[in-house]
C-alpha positions as CSV (number, residue, x, y, z in Angstrom):
1,X,16.4,20.7,12.7
2,X,13.0,18.8,13.0
3,X,14.2,15.3,12.1
4,X,12.8,13.3,15.1
5,X,10.2,11.6,12.7
6,X,12.9,10.8,10.2
7,X,15.5,8.7,12.1
8,X,17.6,7.9,9.1
9,X,17.9,11.5,8.0
10,X,18.9,12.3,11.7
11,X,21.6,9.9,11.7
12,X,23.0,11.2,8.3
13,X,22.6,14.9,9.6
14,X,24.5,14.0,12.9
15,X,27.4,12.6,10.7
16,X,27.4,15.5,8.4
17,X,26.9,18.1,11.2
18,X,30.8,18.4,11.8
19,X,31.0,20.1,8.2
20,X,33.6,17.7,7.1
21,X,33.9,15.3,4.1
22,X,32.4,11.9,4.5
23,X,32.8,8.8,2.5
24,X,29.4,7.2,1.3
25,X,30.9,3.8,0.9
26,X,32.1,2.9,4.4
27,X,30.6,5.7,6.4
28,X,27.4,6.4,4.7
29,X,26.2,2.9,4.2
30,X,27.2,1.9,7.6
31,X,24.5,4.4,8.8
32,X,21.7,3.9,6.3
33,X,22.8,1.2,3.8
34,X,21.2,1.9,0.5
35,X,19.0,4.7,1.8
36,X,21.9,7.0,2.6
37,X,22.1,8.9,-0.9
38,X,18.2,9.0,-1.5
39,X,15.1,10.6,-0.2
40,X,15.7,9.1,3.3
41,X,19.1,10.6,3.5
42,X,21.3,13.1,1.5
43,X,18.5,13.9,-1.0
44,X,15.9,14.5,1.7
45,X,18.1,16.8,3.7
46,X,19.0,18.7,0.6
47,X,15.3,19.1,-0.3
48,X,14.0,19.9,3.2
49,X,10.2,19.9,3.6
50,X,7.4,22.2,4.9
51,X,8.6,22.0,8.4
52,X,12.3,22.7,7.8
53,X,14.7,24.3,5.3
54,X,16.9,22.3,3.0
55,X,20.8,21.8,3.6
56,X,23.5,22.9,1.0
57,X,25.4,19.6,0.7
58,X,28.4,19.3,-1.7
59,X,29.3,16.0,-3.4
60,X,32.5,15.0,-4.8
61,X,34.4,12.0,-6.0
62,X,37.6,11.6,-3.8
63,X,40.0,8.8,-3.1
64,X,39.3,6.9,0.1
65,X,42.2,5.2,1.8
66,X,39.8,3.1,3.8
67,X,38.0,1.8,0.7
68,X,41.2,1.7,-1.3
69,X,39.5,3.2,-4.3
70,X,37.6,6.6,-5.4
71,X,34.2,7.0,-3.9
72,X,31.4,9.8,-3.5
73,X,31.9,12.0,-0.5
74,X,29.5,14.4,1.0
75,X,30.0,17.7,3.1
76,X,27.4,19.9,4.6
77,X,29.0,23.4,4.1
78,X,26.9,24.7,7.1
79,X,24.3,26.6,4.9
80,X,20.8,26.1,4.5
81,X,18.3,26.9,1.5
82,X,14.6,27.2,0.9
83,X,12.8,23.7,0.9
84,X,11.7,22.2,-2.3
85,X,9.5,19.4,-1.1
86,X,6.7,17.9,-2.9
87,X,2.9,18.2,-1.8
88,X,1.0,15.2,-1.1
89,X,-1.4,14.3,-4.1
90,X,-4.8,13.8,-2.8
91,X,-6.2,10.3,-3.2
92,X,-9.0,11.4,-5.5
93,X,-6.4,13.2,-7.9
94,X,-4.1,10.1,-7.9
95,X,-7.0,8.0,-9.2
96,X,-7.8,10.6,-11.8
97,X,-4.0,10.7,-13.0
98,X,-4.1,6.9,-13.3
99,X,-7.2,7.0,-15.2
100,X,-5.9,9.8,-17.5
101,X,-3.1,7.6,-18.5
102,X,-5.1,4.3,-18.4
103,X,-2.7,2.9,-15.9
104,X,0.0,2.8,-18.7
105,X,3.6,3.7,-17.9
106,X,5.3,6.1,-20.3
107,X,8.3,3.9,-21.2
108,X,7.4,0.6,-21.8
109,X,3.8,1.5,-22.7
110,X,2.3,-1.3,-20.7
111,X,-0.9,-1.3,-18.5
112,X,0.1,-2.1,-15.0
113,X,-1.4,-2.5,-11.5
114,X,-1.6,0.7,-9.4
115,X,1.2,-0.6,-7.0
116,X,3.5,-1.1,-10.1
117,X,3.2,2.7,-11.0
118,X,4.8,5.9,-9.8
119,X,3.2,9.3,-10.4
120,X,6.3,11.2,-11.6
121,X,6.7,15.0,-11.9
122,X,8.0,15.8,-15.2
123,X,10.1,18.7,-13.8
124,X,12.5,17.2,-11.5
125,X,12.1,18.2,-7.9
126,X,15.9,19.0,-7.5
127,X,15.4,21.9,-9.7
128,X,12.2,23.4,-8.3
129,X,13.9,25.8,-5.7
130,X,11.0,26.0,-3.5
131,X,8.3,23.8,-2.0
132,X,5.3,22.8,-4.3
133,X,1.8,24.3,-3.8
134,X,-1.0,22.1,-2.8
135,X,-2.5,20.2,-5.6
136,X,-6.1,21.0,-6.5
137,X,-8.4,18.1,-7.0
138,X,-10.0,19.9,-9.9
139,X,-6.8,19.8,-12.1
140,X,-7.7,19.4,-15.7
141,X,-6.5,16.7,-18.0
142,X,-4.4,19.1,-19.8
143,X,-2.8,20.3,-16.5
144,X,-2.3,16.5,-15.4
145,X,-0.5,15.8,-18.7
146,X,1.7,18.9,-18.5
147,X,2.8,18.2,-14.8
148,X,2.9,14.4,-14.4
149,X,3.7,11.0,-16.1
150,X,3.5,7.4,-15.0
151,X,6.7,5.4,-14.6
152,X,7.0,1.8,-13.6
153,X,8.4,0.6,-10.4
154,X,8.3,-3.1,-10.2
155,X,10.5,-6.2,-9.4
156,X,12.2,-6.0,-12.8
157,X,13.2,-2.2,-12.5
158,X,12.5,1.3,-11.3
159,X,12.3,3.9,-13.9
160,X,11.7,6.7,-11.4
161,X,15.0,5.9,-9.8
162,X,16.9,5.8,-13.2
163,X,15.4,9.3,-14.1
164,X,16.4,10.6,-10.6
165,X,20.0,9.6,-11.0
166,X,20.0,11.1,-14.5
167,X,18.7,14.5,-13.3
168,X,21.4,14.5,-10.5
169,X,24.1,14.0,-13.0
170,X,22.6,16.8,-15.2
171,X,22.7,19.2,-12.2
172,X,26.2,18.3,-11.4
173,X,27.7,18.4,-14.8
174,X,25.2,20.3,-17.0
175,X,24.8,17.3,-19.4
176,X,21.2,16.3,-20.2
177,X,19.9,12.7,-19.9
178,X,20.4,10.0,-22.5
179,X,17.6,7.4,-21.7
180,X,19.1,3.8,-22.0
181,X,22.3,5.3,-23.5
182,X,20.4,6.9,-26.5
183,X,21.9,10.3,-27.3
184,X,18.9,12.2,-28.7
185,X,17.0,15.3,-27.6
186,X,13.8,16.4,-29.3
187,X,14.7,20.0,-28.4
188,X,18.1,21.4,-27.8
189,X,21.2,19.3,-27.4
190,X,23.2,17.6,-24.7
191,X,24.3,20.8,-22.9
192,X,21.9,22.2,-20.4
193,X,20.8,25.6,-21.9
194,X,18.6,27.2,-19.4
195,X,19.9,30.4,-17.8
196,X,18.2,29.6,-14.5
197,X,19.5,26.3,-12.6
198,X,16.6,26.2,-10.4
199,X,13.1,27.7,-10.1
200,X,10.1,27.7,-12.6
201,X,12.3,29.2,-15.3
202,X,14.6,26.2,-15.2
203,X,11.9,23.9,-16.5
204,X,12.6,25.3,-20.0
205,X,16.1,23.6,-19.8
206,X,14.4,20.1,-19.3
207,X,12.2,20.4,-22.5
208,X,13.8,18.1,-25.1
209,X,15.2,15.4,-22.6
210,X,13.6,12.1,-22.9
211,X,13.1,11.8,-19.1
212,X,11.1,15.1,-19.2
213,X,8.5,13.6,-21.7
214,X,9.4,10.3,-22.9
215,X,6.2,10.2,-25.4
216,X,7.2,13.2,-27.2
217,X,10.9,12.1,-27.1
218,X,9.9,8.7,-28.6
219,X,7.6,10.0,-31.2
220,X,10.0,12.6,-32.5
221,X,12.8,10.1,-32.6
222,X,10.6,7.7,-34.6
223,X,9.8,10.6,-36.9
224,X,13.3,11.3,-37.8
225,X,14.1,7.6,-38.2
226,X,11.3,7.4,-40.9
227,X,12.3,10.7,-42.6
228,X,16.0,9.4,-42.6
229,X,14.7,6.1,-44.2
230,X,12.9,8.0,-46.8
231,X,15.7,10.2,-47.8
232,X,18.0,7.2,-48.5
């Protein structure tokens, strides 16, 4: 395991290497605080990168006698899988993506400073099944809009984190996202419908979820509200 440059992941891996169940609350947070479950810990180990494969880590809710309540537990089952890491986006392409969207986040539709925006992949990394190919700086505007969206990350909230948590739940229980508790999908319904759980074919199962394309989700919902009002 090539983890020397990722000390937090190394600590998490060392704990999980016994292939036993470990509580996130009192064991995980003691090692890596809030980073334990994210890209710096569990998620990062699961995804892998271009230098190493990903780990097959199972997560369950179990009662913890130490914490005195039900908590999330993680266990590496000893298996590895193909990495599904993201490629770095060249600086010139970053600038073009920001310009294509006029520095405006998809959800609140506000123009923001560069440091308050996250370039988000519409298709969640957890479902890729393999590492991402290098990005071409010549990517067209159509290709940019198909692949990326801008989400906010400022002192008042992190929409990219909200999306990640929703996608993780969808992978665990097969129930698609409900942004801000709104139970609407512009294509399909609540249940994940794609035959493939990971890989390029799995992207079809994301279409219709607000987290996949918030603009289409919002516009379709507004159209339905107008139509419903006209029919009354």
